[in-house]
C-alpha positions, 0 to 999 in steps of 0.5 A: 197499678198505673205507672203514670200515677206511681211515677210522680209520687215515687220520684218526689220521695226518691229525689229527697232521699237520693239528693242527700245520699252521700254523707261525706264531704271531704275532700271537697275536690271529690264530693262537691261534684258528686253532690252536685250531680245527685242534686241535678239528677234528671227524670229518675225513670230507672229507679221508678221502673225498679221500684214499681216492678218490685211493688208489682211482684210483691214487695210494696216497701219502697225503703227495701228497694231503695238501695238498688234504685239508688244504685242504678241511678248513680250508675246512670249518672256516672255514665253521663258524667263521662259521656259529657266529657267525650261529647264535649257537652256543656249543659245537661238538664239545663245545668252545667256539666261537671267538666264545664263547672269544674274541669275534666279531672274533677269529672273523671274522678267524681265519675269513678267514685260515683260508680264505686258508691253505686256498687256499695249501695248493694251491700244493703242486700248482703244479708240475703245471700241468694238475692245479692248474688243474683243482683250484683252480676246483673248490675255489673253486666249492665255497666259493661253493656252501656260502655260497649254501647258508648264505644260503638257510638263513638266508633260510628262518628268515624265509620262511613258504613253503619247500617240500621242493625248496627245502630239498633245494637248500639242503642240497645246497649247504650240507651235501653240496657240499664232501663231493662235491667232496672225492671229485671232487678225490681222483679227479683227484689219483689219476689218474681221468678226468673222467667218473669224477670227475663220477660220484663227485661226483654220488653223494656229492652224493646221499649228503650229501642222503640223510644230511641227510634221514635225520638230520632224520628221526632227530630225530623217530623216534629216542630221546634215548639213541640220539641222545645229545642231547635231542630236540625242539629243532628242533620247538620252534624251528620249524626247517624240516627235511625231515620238517616241510616234507614233513608241511606239504605232505602233511597237510590244513590242520587236521591240520597245525595239530594237528601244530603244537600237538603240537610246541609247547614246552609239549607237548614239555616235558611229553610229549616228541616222542611226540604229534607223532610219533604224529600223523605216523605215523598219516598215514604221513609217516615211511613216505613219507619212507622211500620218498624215502630209498630212491629216493636210495639206489637212485640212489647205488647205480646211480652206484656200479655205473657206476664202474670195478669195482675202485673200487666197494667203496670207495664202497659201504662209504663210503655205508654208513659215512656212513648207518649211524649212530644219532647 
């Protein structure tokens, strides 16, 4: 089973069902923003991971896994609505964010309701009590972990001392956890045992962290054309990304100060990220981060090899699909 083949076919099918999932329309104050979010929903990677995992472990019925897939995608979107308010972001996927299109009150309320509607999706499994009581606590725990990750991310904005370990803890909760739980839910829905479910969760947690480290690195090592956006904004904002935290820990104090000067807004406007990138290259920072990436990759591959043989190809291709990107 090749995830790169499964994904486009599944997401086309899922998108059609998902965009029409909410049948209510009144009051419009609440349901218009929700319908808007479901229409512009992004890559739908989490529901695809869930459905592919269910299929790999024995349940090939997309309809059967759909309520759980819809649940995790609604939860993902509910967190984004509120994140966009906190981050004052005006665009997502090229569309206005909910608070930009309406206002903050609309966004808070629609986000709250979308969370409740997500949990209601799981009622589809209430007739199977053993499965239901295994799935629901996993979803609720994932929401708590995502909120904890977002809280850490917000704290980092005002904390002077943040190290790489703290950053990876934040990324694990905020970025990777819902991704990993999606896989775990899929295994259980498909009929896989708890040991396989735990291993899939662990490999996807590491994959999510690996993706974020790689994504942070691309901000410095890629080009505007490759990334499809202007680079250097993270440096100008002094965002605590993995490369900047790694560099701060690894570089002598005077070299770190020089890096800050080379990544100032004035320098980046005049010369781009080149001067900052060249300094990090001269101290082999990128090579050392690539070593970290390699270790994560090897750990993920070991976990994949510990899964039932007939499922391993799915997770190998899933790993490649998630990591093989330039933007």
